[in-house]
C-alpha positions in Angstrom: 15.9 -94.3 -102.9 15.8 -94.6 -99.1 12.4 -94.6 -97.5 11.9 -91.4 -95.5 9.7 -93.3 -93.0 12.7 -95.5 -92.0 15.7 -93.3 -92.5 16.4 -90.0 -90.9 17.7 -87.6 -93.5 17.0 -84.0 -94.6 19.1 -81.6 -96.7 20.4 -79.9 -93.5 20.7 -82.9 -91.2 20.9 -86.7 -91.3 21.6 -89.8 -89.2 25.4 -90.4 -89.1 24.7 -94.0 -90.1 23.6 -92.7 -93.5 26.9 -90.9 -94.2 27.9 -91.8 -97.8 24.3 -92.7 -98.7 22.6 -89.3 -98.7 23.7 -85.7 -98.9 23.2 -83.4 -95.9 24.9 -80.4 -94.4 25.5 -82.3 -91.1 25.5 -85.9 -89.9 24.8 -86.6 -86.2 24.4 -89.7 -84.0 21.1 -90.1 -82.3 20.7 -89.6 -78.5 18.5 -92.1 -76.5 15.3 -90.9 -74.9 12.1 -92.5 -73.6 8.4 -91.7 -74.3 6.9 -90.4 -71.1 3.3 -89.7 -72.2 0.6 -92.4 -72.6 0.3 -92.0 -76.4 2.3 -89.6 -78.6 1.6 -88.9 -82.3 4.5 -89.1 -84.7 4.2 -86.7 -87.6 6.0 -86.2 -90.9 6.6 -82.5 -90.1 6.8 -80.5 -86.8 3.2 -79.3 -87.2 0.3 -80.4 -84.9 -2.2 -79.5 -87.6 -1.2 -82.3 -90.0 -2.2 -85.9 -89.8 -0.2 -88.5 -87.9 2.0 -91.2 -89.4 2.0 -93.5 -86.3 2.0 -93.4 -82.6 4.4 -94.2 -79.8 3.5 -95.5 -76.4 4.9 -94.7 -73.0 8.1 -96.6 -72.3 9.1 -96.9 -76.0 12.7 -95.8 -76.7 13.7 -93.4 -79.5 16.8 -92.0 -80.9 16.7 -88.1 -81.0 18.5 -86.3 -83.8 17.3 -82.8 -83.1 15.4 -80.8 -80.5 14.1 -77.4 -81.8 11.2 -75.1 -81.2 9.4 -77.5 -78.9 9.7 -80.4 -81.3 12.0 -83.4 -81.5 13.0 -85.3 -84.6 13.3 -88.9 -83.7 13.5 -92.5 -84.8 11.6 -95.3 -82.9 13.9 -98.1 -81.7 11.3 -100.8 -82.2 10.3 -100.4 -85.8 12.7 -97.7 -87.1 9.9 -95.2 -87.9 11.1 -91.5 -88.2 9.2 -88.4 -87.5 8.5 -85.4 -85.2 6.9 -85.4 -81.8 6.5 -82.8 -79.0 9.8 -82.5 -77.1 8.0 -82.5 -73.8 7.0 -86.1 -74.4 10.6 -87.3 -73.9 12.5 -88.2 -70.8 15.6 -90.1 -69.8 15.9 -93.8 -70.6 14.9 -96.1 -67.7 14.8 -99.8 -68.2 11.1 -101.0 -68.2 10.2 -104.0 -66.1 6.5 -104.6 -67.1 4.2 -104.3 -70.2 0.5 -103.6 -70.2 -1.4 -106.6 -71.5 -5.0 -105.4 -71.0 -6.5 -103.4 -73.9 -6.6 -100.4 -71.6 -5.8 -99.7 -67.9 -5.6 -96.9 -65.4 -2.8 -95.5 -63.3 -4.3 -94.7 -59.9 -2.9 -92.1 -57.4 -2.4 -94.9 -54.9 -3.1 -98.6 -54.4 -6.9 -98.4 -54.2 -9.3 -98.6 -57.1 -11.4 -95.9 -55.5 -8.6 -93.4 -55.6 -8.5 -90.8 -58.4 -6.8 -91.9 -61.7 -3.8 -90.1 -63.1 -3.9 -91.4 -66.6 -5.1 -94.2 -68.9 -2.6 -96.5 -70.6 -2.9 -98.7 -73.6 -1.9 -102.3 -74.2 1.8 -102.4 -75.1 2.8 -99.6 -72.7 6.0 -100.3 -70.8 6.6 -99.3 -67.2 9.2 -99.5 -64.5 7.7 -101.1 -61.4 9.3 -100.5 -58.1 7.1 -102.4 -55.7 3.8 -104.3 -55.0 0.9 -103.6 -52.6 -2.2 -105.6 -51.9 -5.4 -103.7 -50.9 -8.5 -105.6 -49.9 -7.4 -108.6 -52.0 -6.4 -106.7 -55.1 -2.7 -106.6 -56.1 -1.3 -103.4 -57.3 2.1 -102.7 -58.9 3.7 -99.4 -57.8 5.6 -96.8 -59.8 8.3 -94.6 -58.5 6.0 -91.6 -58.3 3.4 -93.4 -56.2 1.2 -94.3 -59.1 -0.5 -97.8 -58.9 -1.8 -100.2 -61.5 -3.9 -103.4 -61.2 -1.3 -106.1 -61.3 -3.3 -108.5 -63.5 -3.3 -105.9 -66.3 0.5 -106.2 -66.7 3.1 -108.9 -67.0 6.8 -108.8 -66.4 8.8 -108.2 -69.6 11.0 -111.1 -68.6 8.1 -113.5 -68.6 7.1 -115.4 -71.8 5.0 -113.4 -74.2 1.5 -114.2 -75.2 1.4 -117.5 -77.1 -1.1 -116.4 -79.8 -1.0 -113.0 -81.4 -4.5 -113.5 -82.9 -6.0 -113.8 -79.4 -4.2 -110.6 -78.5 -5.8 -108.9 -81.5 -9.2 -110.2 -80.5 -8.9 -108.4 -77.2 -9.0 -105.1 -79.2 -12.4 -105.9 -80.9 -14.6 -102.7 -80.9 -11.6 -100.4 -80.5 -12.2 -97.3 -82.6 -10.5 -97.0 -85.9 -7.9 -94.3 -86.1 -5.7 -93.5 -89.1 -2.1 -93.9 -87.8 -3.3 -95.2 -84.4 -1.4 -97.9 -82.6 -3.1 -98.1 -79.2 -6.1 -99.4 -77.3 -7.7 -96.0 -77.7 -7.6 -96.0 -81.5 -5.8 -98.2 -84.0 -5.5 -98.8 -87.7 -5.1 -102.0 -89.7 -1.3 -102.3 -89.7 -1.1 -100.9 -86.1 -3.3 -103.8 -85.0 -1.0 -106.3 -86.6 2.1 -104.7 -85.2 0.8 -104.2 -81.6 -0.7 -107.7 -81.4 2.4 -109.4 -82.7 4.6 -107.4 -80.4 2.7 -108.6 -77.3 3.3 -112.1 -78.7 7.0 -111.6 -78.9 7.2 -111.0 -82.7 8.4 -107.9 -84.5 6.5 -106.4 -87.4 7.0 -103.4 -89.7 4.6 -100.5 -89.0 2.8 -99.9 -92.3 0.8 -102.4 -94.4 3.0 -102.0 -97.5 6.0 -102.8 -95.4 4.2 -105.8 -93.9 3.1 -107.0 -97.4 6.6 -106.9 -98.8 8.6 -108.4 -96.0 6.7 -109.9 -93.1 7.0 -113.7 -93.0 6.5 -115.5 -96.2 4.0 -115.4 -99.1 1.4 -118.1 -99.3 -1.5 -119.0 -101.5 -5.1 -118.2 -100.6 -6.1 -121.8 -100.3 -3.5 -122.3 -97.6 -4.9 -119.6 -95.3 -5.2 -120.5 -91.6 -5.3 -118.8 -88.2 -2.7 -116.1 -87.9 -2.2 -115.5 -91.7 -2.5 -112.0 -93.2 -4.6 -110.9 -96.1 -3.5 -107.7 -98.0 -5.3 -105.3 -100.1 -3.8 -102.1 -101.5 -3.4 -100.0 -98.3 -5.0 -102.6 -96.0 -4.3 -105.7 -94.0 -6.5 -108.2 -92.1 -5.7 -111.0 -89.7 -7.2 -114.4 -90.3 -8.9 -115.8 -87.2 -9.5 -119.1 -88.9 -9.8 -120.3 -92.5 -12.9 -118.1 -93.2 -13.1 -115.3 -90.6 -10.8 -112.3 -90.2 -10.2 -109.5 -87.7 -9.2 -106.0 -88.9 -9.3 -102.4 -88.0 -11.3 -100.9 -90.8 -13.0 -97.7 -92.0 -16.2 -99.4 -92.8 -17.2 -100.1 -89.2 -14.7 -97.5 -87.9 -13.6 -100.2 -85.4 -11.7 -103.4 -85.0 -14.3 -105.9 -86.2 -14.8 -109.5 -87.3 -15.8 -110.2 -90.9 -15.7 -113.2 -93.2 -13.0 -113.0 -95.9 -15.6 -113.5 -98.6 -17.8 -110.7 -97.4 -14.7 -108.4 -97.2 -13.6 -109.3 -100.7 -17.0 -108.5 -102.1 -17.4 -105.3 -100.1 -13.8 -103.9 -100.7 -13.5 -105.0 -104.3 -15.5 -102.2 -105.9 -13.1 -99.6 -104.4 -9.7 -101.3 -103.9 -9.9 -104.4 -106.0 -9.2 -108.0 -104.9 -6.5 -108.9 -102.3 -3.0 -108.3 -103.5 -1.4 -111.1 -101.4 -1.4 -113.4 -98.5 1.4 -114.0 -96.0 2.2 -116.2 -93.0 4.0 -113.9 -90.5 4.8 -116.6 -88.0 6.0 -120.1 -88.9 
């Protein structure tokens, strides 16, 4: 059976790519659109009162299958995740030029840090820069609407990615835990893995069960080293070295460091021992 998280199908409507695999009244191709809000929740149903499955960041591209009653049914281009989000969060596709590399940053109303801010953006946000301005020794990158960001908080997408995804994850230490979160404002365990790996130029599935079943290759516990992943039922952690790990967790309600031994002892009574270990990057 197809995973509804990764395949767009309903009894009345489905992705045209699934024709012959599922039954639906109509099959349609998706239409491209871009996320235009800083962080947008993606939900299983078009209902703002239910919990979120994941989040999309400004500059991410989606394929839109339906727009109705203020909601859009979409599939994320990066990881294939399917769900509903507010239609007003979508705009036309424009090729991004830069990505935010700081955990969080501001868009100012002009090239001066004393100017009012328009919004806050998360690490991983993608923007189209149209110019550069220097004010009193600080470089700002300019957007088409006059917004400005501190240049050192971004890098050109064409530049090499971060060399070490674990170091990227460490930048998010103390970020609040958020179920379904995937941003510098709130993040969950698998979101931390996905976001950090993306900044380092690697793709990763969104949810921990997807990561546990197909990300990289399985290894034995005694082989653990920096960058390897440890999985429990419904949870994943990143090894910082052979003994210490970084993970977004509900115990501290944050991204935190913890030794593997301490985590195994603490988690064991509720979720059992680790279910597997994987090396996501060779």
